[in-house]
N, C-alpha and C positions, 0 to 999 in steps of 0.2 A: 413670377411665382406668386401664388395666393398668399396674402397676409392672413395667416390662420387666426391670429389674435383678434384682428379687426373683424373677421368673419364670425368668430365666436361671440364677440361683444354684440354684433348685430343679431346673431342667432338667439341670444338670451334676451334681446329686446330691451336693452338698458337705455336707449335714447329715443323711444317713440314719443313724439310730441303729444301732449294731452293725456299721457298714461301714467304720470307720476313715477316714472322710472321703473315700472314693473309690468309684468305680463297681465293684461286684463283677463277677466274671467269668462268672456264670451267671444267665441271666434267671429261672430257676426259683427261685433264692434270693430274688431281688427280689420275685417274685410272692408267695412265701410270707411275706416280710416285710410286704408291703402287706396281705395277708390278716390277719396277726396283729396288725398295728398300722396301722389305716386312716389314722391321722393322720401317718404318715411320708410327707409330701408328695413328697419327692424320689424315692420308689420309682418314680414314673412315669418318671424319667430312665433307670432301669435297663432298662426295657422298650424304650425308644426308642434308647438310645445304643449299639447294636451290641454288646451284652454277649456275643453268640455268639463274639466274637473271642478270648475268653479273656485279654484284657489289661486292666490297670488304668491309670489315670492316676497317675503316680508323684510322689514328693516332696511338695512343699507346693502344687502347682498349684491344687488345688481349694480349699484353705483361703484362697487369695487372694480368692476370690469369682469367680463365673462370668465377669463382664466383664473383671476384672483378669487372670484366667488366660488368656483368649483374647488380650487386648491385649498381655500380657506375652510370650507365646509368639510372637505376630506380630512384636512389636518385636525380639525376639532374632533371629528369622530374617531380618528386614529389615536389621538392623544388620550381621549377618554377610555378607549379600549385598552391601550397600553398601561394606563394608570389603574386599571381594574375597576373603573366606575361602572355602575349599572346604567343601562340606557334609560333615559327619562322620556315618558310618553309625551306626545305633543299636546298642548292645551286644546280643549274642545272648542274654545272660542278665542277670538283675537284678544291678546293682552292689552291693557291700557296703554302701555308704552311698548312700541315695537322693539324686538330684540335687535341688538347691533352685533355685527360679525366683523372679525378682523381678518386681514390677509395673512397668509402663512408666513412663518419666520423665514428670513432670507437664507439662514444657514441649515434649513431642513430639506429633506427630499421632496417637499412640496413647494419649494421655491419656484417663483414664476420667472426667475432669471433665464435668459435664452440658453445658457449652458446646461440647465436642468430641464426646463420645459422647452424643448426645441419646437420649431415651426411644424415639423412632421408630426410630433406627438400631439400638439395642439389641434392640428387638423384631424387627428384620430379621435379626439374628444368630440369634435363636430360630427364625425361619422357615427360615433357611438350614440349621440343624441338623435340623429336622424333614424338610426336603426331602432332605437327605443320608441320613437314616435310612430314607426311603422309596425310595431309589435302587434297591435290589435287589428291590423289589416284595414283600417279606415281610410288609408291613402290609396284610393283606387285610381283608375286611369283619368277620370274627370278631375279628381282632386289633385292629381299630379300635374295636370296641365294648368290648373288654376294657380298652383304654387309657382310653377315655372313662369307663368305670366306675371306674377307679382315680383319675382326675381328680376325679370327683364325690365319692369317698370322702375324698380328700385335704383337702377344704375350701379349695381355692385361690380359690374364689369364682366367681360366675356369669360374669363377664367372661372370666376365664381359661378356663373351661369352654367358652364360646362360641367363643373364639379357637381352642382345640384342635379343636373340632368343624369349624370352617371349614377349618383347615389340613389336617386329615386327610380331609375329604370332597371338597375341591376339587382339581383338577389342580395340580401344582406350578407356581407362577408365577415362573419363573426370571427373566423380564424385570424384575419388580418387585424381586426380591432383588438383581439386578445393579445396577439403577438406584438403589437405596438407598445404594450405596457411592459417595460423591461425590469422595473423595480416594484416592490410592494406598494410604495407610495403612488406610483403611476397606476397600478391596478386599482387602488382605492379611488383614484380620481376618475377612472373610466366608469366604475360602478356609480360613483356620486353623480357624474354628469348624466348618466342614463336615468337614475332615479329622480333627479331634479327635473327631467324632461316630462315624466309621466306620473300620474297618480294611479297606481296599479289596482284599478277597480274592476278589472275583468280577468278571467282565468288566463287569457292569452298574455296580457301584460305581466301578471304575476309570474306566470310560467317563464316568460322571457327573462325577467330579472333573476329568477332562481337559476336558470340555465347559465346566465352570464356570470353570476357569482361563483357557480361551480367551475366554469371554465377558467375563471380568473384565479381559482384556488383560494378564495377568501374564506376565513373561518366564519362559522355561523355567528359567533359573538361579535365579530367585527362588522358583519353585515347588519346585525341588529343596531349597532351604534350608528352606522351610516344612515339606516332607515330613520332612526329617531332624530338624528341631527337634521336631515333634510326635511322631515316632517315638521320639525320645530321652526324651520325657515319658511314654512308656507302657512298661510292663513285662509 
């Protein structure tokens, strides 16, 4: 069985050598890294995670681990929404001290404990991120083959390779992604993971996120808080 947590950590690119624990801002740099060091498994993330945006995930988000990063950002947005706070716009330039983010409380619906965040749900978060990365249609046949080649080089294993092959070859199954979120907290995490993957600077990407939010049944005000929280975690 695929270890979804490990796959999510790799997908978010938290352990790429020479990348300071974050996703670099140019896909070409990631491609060169993968070529020079085929065992840098997280280099796959750089190709998929919308690196064309020129933004990085800031602070200690990625060092928390993929699942804790998504759950922690989701929890922060959800708490601000429930507390009636107003979403704060992201700074226009990087702050002097990078913001620090905390993992979610263990007694909340955002807990990363296996009883709350099952392997199946964690794998759905990876699916949600892949679907978001495909939203603007930039993963064509040649790009798909290049990504699969990097997966093979990385040594993630045959199950992970087969998983990526299926997800990249088949149409996005939004129904399954949405159905995997059984609670409001999980629905927040699905949207958070998707928004973390891309910077919606095209109509296709913005339209996909709006469709996802609608399908998940997230109130507009809650979506605004997620948007602000994720934007604040990027520089």
